[in-house]
C-alpha positions in Angstrom: 99.3 108.2 118.4 99.5 106.4 121.7 101.5 107.7 124.6 103.5 105.3 126.9 100.7 105.1 129.5 98.2 104.0 126.8 100.6 101.4 125.4 101.2 100.0 128.9 97.4 99.8 129.5 96.8 98.0 126.3 99.6 95.5 127.0 98.1 94.8 130.5 94.6 94.3 129.1 96.0 92.0 126.4 97.8 89.9 129.0 94.6 89.6 131.1 92.6 88.6 128.0 95.2 86.0 127.1 95.1 84.5 130.6 91.2 84.4 130.5 91.4 82.8 127.1 93.7 80.1 128.3 91.6 79.3 131.4 88.2 78.9 129.6 87.9 79.6 125.9 84.1 79.3 125.8 83.6 81.8 128.6 86.1 84.1 127.0 84.4 84.1 123.7 81.0 84.8 125.3 82.4 87.9 126.9 83.6 89.5 123.7 81.4 92.5 122.5 81.9 94.1 119.2 80.3 97.1 117.6 80.4 99.4 114.6 80.5 103.1 115.1 79.9 104.1 111.5 77.4 106.9 110.9 76.1 107.2 107.4 74.1 110.2 106.2 72.1 109.8 103.0 71.2 113.0 101.1 69.0 112.8 98.0 68.7 116.4 96.6 65.5 117.0 94.6 66.0 117.9 91.0 65.2 121.5 89.9 62.3 120.2 87.8 60.8 118.5 90.8 61.1 121.6 93.0 59.4 123.9 90.6 55.9 125.3 91.4 53.2 127.1 89.5 52.4 130.5 90.9 50.7 133.7 89.9 53.0 136.5 88.6 52.0 138.7 91.5 52.3 136.1 94.3 55.5 135.9 96.4 58.1 133.3 95.7 57.7 130.1 97.7 59.9 129.8 100.8 62.4 126.9 100.6 63.5 125.3 103.9 67.1 124.3 104.3 68.0 121.0 106.0 70.4 121.3 109.0 72.5 118.3 109.7 73.9 117.2 113.1 75.3 114.1 114.5 74.0 112.7 117.8 76.8 111.6 120.0 
């Protein structure tokens, strides 16, 4: 949701871009920068069969580390 100030700012910037485009199209196109801010996390859990280990009956259970996820901003 945009407030009135944000709408006015967008209209002003759009007008400036339109003027630049009409003055020199090639220069205008060279100044455009695009980007993608998509963050994708891939998690492939290991199957139970794969995580099993052989151990002696008197030995302690193996410690399993847990993965902590965070996004860098």
